[in-house]
C-alpha positions as CSV (number, residue, x, y, z in Angstrom):
1,M,-39.1,-5.7,24.3
2,R,-41.1,-3.1,22.3
3,V,-38.9,-0.9,20.2
4,H,-39.9,2.0,18.0
5,F,-37.6,3.4,15.3
6,I,-37.9,7.1,14.3
7,A,-36.5,7.2,10.8
8,I,-36.6,3.5,10.2
9,G,-35.7,3.7,6.5
10,G,-32.0,4.4,6.8
11,S,-29.5,1.9,5.7
12,A,-28.2,1.1,9.2
13,M,-31.6,1.7,10.9
14,H,-33.7,-0.7,8.8
15,N,-31.1,-3.4,9.2
16,L,-31.1,-3.0,13.0
17,A,-34.9,-3.1,12.9
18,I,-34.9,-6.4,11.0
19,A,-32.2,-7.8,13.3
20,L,-34.3,-7.0,16.4
21,H,-37.5,-8.4,14.7
22,Q,-35.6,-11.6,14.0
23,K,-34.4,-11.7,17.6
24,G,-38.1,-11.7,18.7
25,D,-38.6,-8.1,19.8
26,N,-41.8,-6.2,18.9
27,V,-40.6,-3.6,16.4
28,T,-42.4,-0.6,14.8
29,G,-41.1,2.4,12.9
30,S,-41.9,5.5,11.1
31,D,-40.3,7.7,8.4
32,D,-41.4,10.4,6.0
33,V,-39.7,8.7,3.0
34,I,-38.1,5.3,2.4
35,F,-36.1,4.3,-0.7
36,E,-35.0,1.0,-2.1
37,P,-33.7,-1.4,-1.0
38,S,-34.8,-0.5,2.5
39,K,-38.4,-0.3,1.5
40,S,-38.7,-3.8,0.0
41,R,-36.6,-5.3,2.8
42,L,-38.8,-3.8,5.5
43,E,-41.9,-4.8,3.7
44,R,-40.7,-8.4,3.4
45,H,-40.3,-8.6,7.2
46,G,-43.7,-6.8,7.9
47,L,-42.0,-3.7,9.2
48,L,-42.8,-1.1,6.5
49,P,-44.9,1.7,7.9
50,I,-48.5,1.6,6.6
51,T,-48.2,5.3,5.7
52,F,-45.2,7.6,5.6
53,G,-45.0,10.6,8.0
54,W,-44.6,11.3,11.7
55,Y,-47.4,10.3,14.0
56,P,-46.9,11.3,17.7
57,D,-50.1,9.4,18.7
58,T,-48.3,6.2,18.0
59,I,-45.8,7.0,20.8
60,T,-47.2,5.5,23.9
61,E,-45.9,4.7,27.4
62,D,-45.7,1.0,26.7
63,I,-42.8,1.5,24.3
64,D,-39.6,0.3,26.0
65,A,-37.1,2.1,23.8
66,I,-37.0,4.7,21.0
67,I,-34.1,4.4,18.5
68,L,-33.5,7.7,16.8
69,G,-32.0,7.9,13.3
70,M,-29.9,10.7,11.8
71,H,-32.6,11.4,9.2
72,A,-34.9,12.8,11.9
73,K,-34.7,16.4,13.1
74,E,-34.6,17.7,16.7
75,D,-38.1,19.0,16.5
76,N,-39.5,15.7,15.2
77,P,-43.1,15.4,16.6
78,E,-42.6,11.7,17.6
79,L,-39.3,12.5,19.3
80,L,-40.9,15.4,21.2
81,K,-43.7,13.1,22.4
82,A,-41.3,10.4,23.5
83,Q,-39.3,13.0,25.5
84,A,-42.5,14.3,27.1
85,L,-43.4,10.8,28.2
86,G,-39.9,10.0,29.5
87,I,-39.4,7.0,27.2
88,T,-35.7,5.9,26.9
89,I,-34.3,7.3,23.7
90,Y,-31.2,5.7,22.2
91,S,-29.0,6.7,19.2
92,Y,-28.1,3.8,16.9
93,P,-24.6,3.3,18.5
94,E,-26.0,3.7,22.1
95,F,-28.4,0.9,21.5
96,L,-25.7,-1.3,19.9
97,Y,-23.5,-0.7,23.0
98,E,-26.5,-1.6,25.3
99,Q,-26.9,-4.8,23.4
100,S,-23.2,-5.7,23.6
101,K,-22.1,-4.4,27.0
102,D,-21.7,-7.9,28.4
103,K,-19.9,-9.2,25.3
104,T,-16.4,-8.7,24.0
105,R,-16.6,-5.7,21.6
106,V,-14.4,-5.6,18.5
107,V,-14.5,-2.2,16.9
108,I,-12.9,-1.3,13.5
109,G,-12.2,2.4,13.1
110,G,-10.5,4.6,10.5
111,S,-11.3,7.2,7.8
112,H,-11.1,4.4,5.2
113,G,-11.0,0.6,5.1
114,K,-13.2,0.0,8.1
115,T,-16.1,-1.6,6.1
116,T,-13.7,-3.8,4.1
117,I,-11.8,-4.9,7.3
118,T,-15.0,-5.6,9.2
119,S,-16.2,-7.6,6.2
120,M,-13.0,-9.6,6.0
121,I,-13.3,-10.5,9.7
122,L,-16.9,-11.6,9.3
123,H,-16.1,-13.6,6.2
124,V,-13.4,-15.5,7.9
125,L,-15.5,-16.2,11.0
126,H,-18.5,-17.3,8.8
127,Y,-16.2,-19.5,6.8
128,H,-15.2,-21.3,10.0
129,D,-18.7,-21.4,11.4
130,R,-17.9,-19.0,14.3
131,S,-21.1,-17.2,15.2
132,V,-20.8,-13.6,16.4
133,D,-23.0,-10.5,16.7
134,Y,-22.1,-7.8,14.2
135,M,-22.8,-4.5,12.5
136,V,-21.2,-3.7,9.2
137,G,-21.8,-0.9,6.7
138,A,-22.2,-3.0,3.6
139,Q,-24.2,-6.0,2.4
140,L,-22.0,-9.2,2.5
141,E,-22.3,-12.3,0.5
142,G,-23.7,-15.1,2.8
143,F,-25.2,-12.7,5.3
144,D,-28.9,-11.8,5.3
145,T,-28.6,-8.5,7.1
146,M,-25.9,-5.9,8.0
147,V,-26.8,-6.3,11.7
148,H,-27.1,-9.4,13.8
149,I,-27.8,-9.4,17.5
150,T,-28.3,-12.4,19.8
151,D,-28.5,-13.0,23.6
152,T,-25.9,-15.8,23.4
153,N,-22.8,-14.9,21.2
154,D,-19.6,-13.9,23.1
155,F,-18.3,-11.3,20.5
156,M,-19.8,-8.4,18.8
157,V,-17.9,-7.0,15.8
158,L,-18.7,-3.3,15.1
159,E,-17.8,-1.0,12.2
160,G,-16.7,2.2,14.1
161,D,-18.0,5.2,12.2
162,E,-16.7,8.6,13.2
163,Y,-19.9,10.4,12.1
164,L,-22.4,11.8,14.6
165,S,-24.7,9.5,16.6
166,S,-28.1,11.2,16.3
167,P,-29.7,14.7,15.9
168,I,-29.6,15.0,19.7
169,D,-26.3,13.3,20.3
170,R,-23.4,15.0,18.5
171,R,-20.8,12.5,19.6
172,P,-19.1,10.3,16.9
173,K,-20.6,6.9,16.9
174,F,-17.3,5.1,17.6
175,H,-16.9,7.0,20.9
176,L,-19.8,5.0,22.4
177,Y,-18.7,1.4,21.8
178,R,-15.9,1.1,24.4
179,P,-14.0,-1.7,22.6
180,N,-12.1,-4.5,24.1
181,I,-10.4,-5.1,20.8
182,A,-9.9,-2.2,18.4
183,L,-8.3,-1.5,15.1
184,L,-7.3,1.8,13.5
185,S,-6.7,1.7,9.7
186,G,-6.0,5.3,8.7
187,I,-6.8,8.9,9.3
188,A,-7.5,11.3,6.4
189,W,-9.6,14.4,7.0
190,D,-13.3,14.0,6.2
191,H,-16.8,15.3,7.2
192,I,-15.7,18.9,7.3
193,N,-19.3,20.0,7.9
194,V,-18.9,18.4,11.3
195,F,-15.1,18.6,11.9
196,P,-14.1,22.0,10.4
197,T,-10.4,21.5,11.0
198,F,-8.0,18.6,10.5
199,E,-6.9,18.9,14.2
200,N,-10.5,18.6,15.4
201,Y,-11.0,15.5,13.2
202,V,-7.8,13.8,14.5
203,E,-9.0,14.5,18.0
204,Q,-12.0,12.2,17.5
205,F,-9.6,9.3,16.9
206,Q,-7.6,10.2,20.0
207,I,-10.8,9.9,22.0
208,F,-11.6,6.6,20.3
209,V,-8.2,5.1,21.3
210,D,-8.6,6.4,24.9
211,S,-12.0,4.8,25.0
212,I,-10.7,1.3,24.7
213,V,-11.3,-0.5,27.9
214,R,-8.3,-0.9,30.2
215,G,-6.3,-4.0,29.4
216,G,-7.7,-4.1,25.9
217,S,-5.8,-3.9,22.7
218,I,-5.5,-1.9,19.5
219,N,-4.1,-3.0,16.2
220,Y,-3.0,-0.1,14.1
221,N,-1.6,0.7,10.7
222,E,1.9,2.0,11.5
223,E,2.4,3.1,7.9
224,D,-0.1,5.9,8.5
225,A,1.7,8.8,10.2
226,E,-1.4,10.2,11.9
227,V,-2.5,6.8,13.2
228,L,1.0,6.1,14.5
229,Q,1.1,9.4,16.3
230,V,-2.4,9.1,17.8
231,V,-1.8,5.5,19.1
232,T,1.7,6.1,20.4
233,N,0.7,9.3,22.2
234,S,-2.2,7.6,24.0
235,E,-1.5,7.0,27.7
236,N,-4.4,4.4,27.8
237,Q,-3.1,1.2,29.4
238,I,-3.7,-1.1,26.5
239,R,-1.7,-3.3,24.2
240,K,-0.6,-1.6,21.0
241,I,0.1,-3.9,18.1
242,P,1.2,-2.4,14.8
243,Y,0.7,-3.9,11.3
244,T,2.1,-3.1,7.9
245,T,1.2,-4.0,4.3
246,P,2.3,-7.6,3.6
247,A,4.5,-8.5,0.7
248,Y,2.7,-9.3,-2.5
249,R,3.2,-9.2,-6.3
250,V,0.9,-9.0,-9.3
251,E,1.3,-11.3,-12.3
252,N,-1.0,-11.4,-15.3
253,G,-3.8,-9.5,-13.5
254,E,-3.6,-11.8,-10.4
255,T,-2.4,-10.7,-7.0
256,L,-0.2,-13.2,-5.1
257,L,0.1,-12.8,-1.4
258,M,3.2,-13.9,0.3
259,T,2.4,-16.2,3.3
260,P,4.6,-18.5,5.5
261,E,3.5,-21.4,3.2
262,G,4.4,-19.5,0.0
263,E,2.5,-17.4,-2.5
264,M,-1.3,-17.6,-2.4
265,P,-3.6,-16.1,-5.0
266,I,-6.3,-13.8,-3.6
267,A,-9.4,-12.2,-5.2
268,I,-8.8,-8.7,-3.8
269,F,-6.0,-6.4,-4.9
270,G,-4.3,-3.1,-4.2
271,A,-1.9,-2.1,-1.4
272,H,-4.7,-0.6,0.6
273,N,-6.7,-3.8,0.6
274,L,-3.6,-5.9,1.5
275,S,-3.0,-3.5,4.4
276,N,-6.7,-4.1,5.4
277,L,-6.0,-7.8,5.2
278,A,-3.1,-7.6,7.6
279,G,-5.2,-5.7,10.1
280,A,-8.1,-8.2,9.8
281,K,-5.7,-11.1,10.3
282,W,-4.6,-9.7,13.7
283,V,-8.1,-9.2,14.9
284,C,-9.1,-12.7,13.8
285,Q,-6.2,-14.1,15.8
286,H,-7.4,-12.2,18.9
287,M,-10.8,-13.9,18.3
288,G,-9.3,-17.4,18.2
289,I,-8.6,-17.9,14.4
290,D,-5.1,-19.1,13.8
291,E,-3.0,-17.9,10.9
292,D,-3.5,-21.0,8.7
293,E,-7.3,-20.8,9.2
294,F,-7.2,-17.1,8.3
295,Y,-5.4,-17.6,5.0
296,E,-7.6,-20.6,4.1
297,A,-10.7,-18.4,4.5
298,I,-9.5,-15.1,3.1
299,A,-8.6,-16.6,-0.2
300,S,-12.3,-16.7,-1.1
301,F,-13.1,-13.1,0.0
302,S,-14.1,-11.1,-3.0
303,G,-14.8,-7.8,-1.3
304,A,-17.7,-5.9,0.3
305,S,-20.5,-4.5,-1.8
306,K,-19.5,-1.3,-3.7
307,R,-15.9,-1.7,-2.5
308,L,-13.9,-2.4,-5.7
309,E,-16.8,-4.5,-7.0
310,K,-16.3,-5.9,-10.5
311,I,-19.5,-5.3,-12.4
312,A,-18.6,-6.3,-15.9
313,E,-15.7,-7.9,-17.9
314,N,-15.0,-9.2,-21.3
315,E,-11.7,-10.0,-23.2
316,Q,-10.9,-6.4,-23.7
317,T,-12.5,-4.5,-20.8
318,V,-13.1,-4.7,-17.1
319,V,-15.4,-2.4,-15.1
320,Y,-15.3,-1.7,-11.4
321,K,-17.4,0.5,-9.1
322,D,-16.2,1.7,-5.8
323,F,-17.6,3.8,-2.9
324,A,-14.4,5.8,-2.9
325,H,-15.1,9.6,-2.4
326,S,-12.5,10.8,0.1
327,P,-9.1,12.0,-1.4
328,S,-7.0,9.2,0.2
329,K,-9.4,6.5,-0.9
330,V,-9.7,7.8,-4.4
331,A,-5.9,7.8,-4.7
332,A,-5.5,4.3,-3.3
333,T,-8.3,2.8,-5.4
334,T,-7.1,4.4,-8.6
335,K,-3.5,3.3,-8.0
336,A,-4.7,-0.3,-7.1
337,V,-6.7,-0.7,-10.3
338,K,-3.8,0.6,-12.4
339,E,-1.3,-1.8,-10.7
340,Q,-3.7,-4.7,-11.2
341,Y,-4.3,-3.9,-14.9
342,S,-1.0,-2.3,-15.8
343,K,-1.3,-3.2,-19.5
344,K,-4.7,-1.6,-19.9
345,E,-5.7,2.0,-20.2
346,L,-7.3,3.2,-16.9
347,V,-10.3,5.5,-17.2
348,A,-11.1,6.7,-13.7
349,C,-14.4,8.5,-13.2
350,L,-15.1,10.2,-9.9
351,E,-18.3,11.8,-8.7
352,L,-17.9,14.7,-6.2
353,H,-21.0,14.0,-4.1
354,T,-20.5,14.7,-0.4
355,Y,-20.5,18.0,1.4
356,S,-16.7,17.8,1.9
357,S,-15.9,16.9,-1.7
358,L,-18.0,19.8,-3.0
359,N,-16.5,22.4,-0.7
360,T,-14.0,24.7,-2.5
361,E,-11.7,24.7,0.5
362,F,-11.6,21.0,1.0
363,L,-11.3,20.4,-2.8
364,Q,-7.6,21.1,-2.7
365,Q,-7.2,17.8,-0.7
366,Y,-7.7,15.9,-4.0
367,A,-4.3,17.0,-5.4
368,G,-2.8,14.0,-7.2
369,A,-5.7,11.7,-6.3
370,L,-6.3,10.7,-10.0
371,D,-2.6,10.7,-11.1
372,A,-2.6,7.0,-11.7
373,A,-5.4,7.2,-14.3
374,D,-4.6,7.5,-18.0
375,E,-7.8,9.4,-18.4
376,A,-9.5,11.2,-15.5
377,V,-13.1,12.2,-15.4
378,V,-14.9,14.2,-12.7
379,F,-18.6,14.6,-12.4
380,Y,-20.6,16.8,-10.1
381,S,-24.0,18.3,-10.0
382,P,-24.4,22.1,-9.7
383,A,-27.9,21.4,-8.1
384,A,-26.1,19.5,-5.3
385,L,-24.1,22.6,-4.6
386,E,-27.2,24.7,-4.3
387,I,-28.9,22.2,-2.0
388,K,-25.9,22.1,0.2
389,Q,-25.6,25.9,0.0
390,L,-22.0,25.8,-1.2
391,A,-20.1,28.1,-3.5
392,P,-20.1,27.3,-7.2
393,I,-17.3,25.2,-8.7
394,S,-15.9,25.6,-12.2
395,A,-14.1,23.2,-14.4
396,A,-10.9,25.3,-13.9
397,D,-11.3,24.8,-10.1
398,I,-11.5,21.0,-10.6
399,S,-8.4,21.0,-12.9
400,A,-6.4,23.1,-10.4
401,A,-7.5,21.0,-7.4
402,F,-6.6,17.6,-9.0
403,G,-3.4,19.0,-10.6
404,R,-4.4,17.7,-14.1
405,E,-5.0,20.1,-17.0
406,D,-6.5,17.2,-19.0
407,V,-9.2,16.2,-16.5
408,I,-12.6,15.9,-18.2
409,V,-15.4,17.6,-16.2
410,Y,-19.1,16.8,-16.5
411,T,-22.0,18.5,-14.7
412,D,-24.9,17.0,-16.8
413,P,-25.8,13.4,-16.1
414,V,-27.1,13.0,-19.7
415,A,-23.7,14.2,-21.1
416,F,-21.8,11.9,-18.8
417,K,-23.9,8.9,-19.8
418,K,-23.3,9.8,-23.5
419,Y,-19.6,9.9,-22.8
420,L,-19.7,6.4,-21.5
421,E,-21.9,5.2,-24.4
422,T,-19.6,6.6,-27.1
423,K,-16.2,6.0,-25.5
424,E,-14.2,3.2,-27.1
425,F,-13.2,0.9,-24.2
426,T,-10.8,-1.4,-26.0
427,N,-8.1,-2.7,-23.7
428,T,-9.5,-0.6,-20.9
429,A,-10.1,-0.7,-17.2
430,L,-13.1,1.5,-16.3
431,L,-13.3,2.6,-12.7
432,L,-16.5,4.3,-11.4
433,M,-16.0,5.9,-8.0
434,S,-18.9,7.5,-6.2
435,S,-21.0,7.5,-3.0
436,G,-23.9,8.5,-5.3
437,N,-25.0,7.4,-8.8
438,Y,-23.8,10.2,-11.2
439,G,-27.2,11.8,-11.3
440,G,-29.1,8.6,-12.0
441,L,-26.7,6.2,-13.8
442,D,-28.0,2.7,-13.9
443,F,-24.9,0.6,-13.2
444,D,-26.5,-2.5,-14.6
445,Q,-26.7,-0.7,-18.0
446,V,-23.0,-0.1,-17.9
447,K,-22.5,-3.8,-18.6
448,E,-24.3,-3.3,-21.9
449,L,-21.7,-0.7,-23.0
450,L,-19.0,-3.4,-23.4
């Protein structure tokens, strides 16, 4: 099969390209700019475009399929040429469904937790040498790529993102997978540039639940009021299986999970991660992993990349970075670190980076999100506001939104870095939350601050 990727450099796109190349397909691609680590990984597999840009002459009738990335625009010259030639054009999720339509599809959805839950499931299956196809939104220890596709595996595990499929397909990705086994972890308003009201956002999860194949199943977090309502109101003829946060306790900075065999130490921590674990256990059981096997494997799970990832530690200080940016995830992550390190001062730093987080109307959703921190720091770039054509934000706006008069606000990356360099981190837990990099912060250099 000959497949061409328009906008091959994206995180998901380049992983799919590598997966198809490893499967034996003839893969080509184009992009106008490609950043690391995508660039090096594509080059290593001989898939990096010779020159960057869009070249419609490369689109020929012998191409079997075009896969269109979100980075491309509707008027992309290669896309227009493919449309003129009548070549089959897939969005990323459409193609994944096409590759898995004869398999049992396991889809993990939710505003937060879906990457971690998918990672937990894959870790457990890998631990027990169970081979499955998969797509996950983070690089996992022991896995070469974030996407794996074969012609032989019975299952495909998919992280179900609610964001749009492609520039010419405005449906959320997880509407296209039609799961046999599904999970819904939580619903908290996000992506307001696409879903302008909370009701419109919740509707996408209703459609997801209704898309589960008849006779399939959904495991759902019944502690989340919106999830509970969406699942119980669905008239889809599926099995509905609730889960809750399991019992646990923290002792001397170690989380002990209560199991039928007694207390078990685990590497992850925080109520939200324990809830994720409970959901992952149910899904693994649907896939043939019994409870004892699950606990044996999950004990060694240390987390997905950028999800409460420990990047430095000494006798006095511990530093974590996390992808958290939505209000609910920021609150859960901050609370989790404080609970785990209750005897340390928690310094929580948050970068407002996404369209939603920089919108003055949505900003109010962050009320109380940093309450668990002893010292709260918020960073944002005024340049990002200009690029996204959003109204200016002041330090007073940040303070009012978070409900903390003592919140420290930085808008200059140099000043923020100087704060980290001069701060005394004795007996401290430092938490760096962002889907960006604080205007160019080298996280490896943070280790040198201790």
